[in-house]
N, C-alpha and C positions, 0 to 999 in steps of 0.2 A: 218270202221275197220282201225285199225292202226297197224303197225309193227315197232319193234324197229330196232336199227342199226344191231344187230346181225341177226335178221330174214332177213333183206334186204341183208346182205352179203350172207347169205344161199341161198336166192332166186337167187341172181346174179351168185352164184357158180353152181347152178343146172339148170338154165333156158335153157342151151343148151343140157341138158340130164344128166343122171347119168353116172358115169364112168363105162365102161364095165370091171369090175374086180370082184373077188369073194366077196369082202367086200366094196361095193361102199360107204356106209355110213361112214365107217372107213376112207376111202381115203378122202372124203369131209371133215371129221373132221380134218384130218391132214392139209388139205389146209387152214382151217380157225382157227387152233389153239384151237379146241374144242375137247371134248370127243365124241366118237361115240354115246353113249346114249343120250347126249344133242342134237346132230343132229337129231336123231330119235324122241326125245320128242318134239323138236321144230317143226318138220314137222307135227307131229301128232296134236300138238296144233293149228297150222295154218289150218290144215284140220277141226279140231273141230269148229274153229271160222269162217270157210267159206272163209279164205283167199286162201287156196288151195283146190280145189275141189277133186282132186284125183291124185295119182301117178300111172302111167300106161305105159306099153310098147306101142309104136306107131311104128309098123314095116312098112317097105316099102315092101308091098306085091308083087309088080312087081319085085323087086330085088330077092325075094325068089321064083320066078317062078309062083306065084299065080296071074295070069293076068285076071281072070274073077271074077269080084266083083260086086255083085248086092245088092241093097237095096230092100229087099222084104217088101211089105206093105200089111197089112191084116185088113179086117173089122171083128173084133172079138166082140162077145156079151160082153157088158160092165161088166156084172156081173161075167164073167169068164176070162176077159182080163188079169188081174194081175197075177192070178195063172198060166195061160197058158203062158203069157209072161215070167215068171220066168223060166219055163221049156225050152222055146225056147232060152232064153239068156244063159242057161247052156250048150248048145250044143257046142262042140269043134270047129265047123266050123263057128260059129256066133261070130263076134268080139264085136259087141255091139247091144243091143236090148233095146227098150224103148217104152213107151206109150205116145201118143200125142193126144190132142183133134182132132176131126174130123172138117173139114171145109166144111160143107154141103152147098149146094147140090153137089158141084164139087168134093170133096175129102172125101170119106166115111171111110178112113183107120185110125185106132187108134193104131195098133201095127206095129212097125218097126224092122226089123232084118237084119243086114248086113251079107251077105253070101259070103264066099270066096271059090274059087276053081281054078283048073288049066285051066279049059275051061268052056264054057257055059253049056255044057252037064252035067258036074259034078255039077255045081250050080243048074241046073234045077232038078237034082236027089235030091239034098239036100232040095230044095224047096218042092218037094213032100213029103219028110220026115216031114218037118214042117207042111205041110197041113194035114198029117195024125195025128200029135199030136194035132192040133187044132180041127180036126173033124168037127162035126156039129155046133160048136160055131163060125166057120168062114163062113161068108156070101159071101166074095169076096176077091180077092187078085190081086196083080200085082207085077212086079219087074222092078226096074230102074237100068240099068247097068252103071257102071262107064266108062267113055270115056277117062279119064286122071287122073293122080294122083295129088291131091292138096298138096301144101306144109303144112306139119304138124309141128306145133310148140307148145311149152308149154307156161307156164307163162313167160311173159316179163315185166321187169320194164323199164319205161322211165324216163328221168330226170324229177324231180319234182313229181313222183308218189310214 
């Protein structure tokens, strides 16, 4: 994958995050001397080519008072995992959800869903809601609680990349 000089400037301008303004793409366009539509089109084209995977909000949950964060893991029947995973991922308290291959015999889980709450009791209640959605398609589950926040960063360009 290659990017041109304008794409490189666009990535450099946005790698620290989008500006917190009502029209962030217009502001970025102003920085770069481009039109807002061109900024949006270029970001979309880079997504389509796989240069950029996604543009998403990465909140600091701790700063928002959401200090109980648990990665729930589920052993869900393969023939139902995708449909059920879509339902779980749509829940407003799940920030991300995905399917992964099992690592048998030690790791039977194939569905992962990050649950956020103000305390562990709230997270456990939400986990029970997910269990109800999964029903008899779920054979086992567990939850791994965060013990610290990891630095979240987006795409970064280095010299020569």
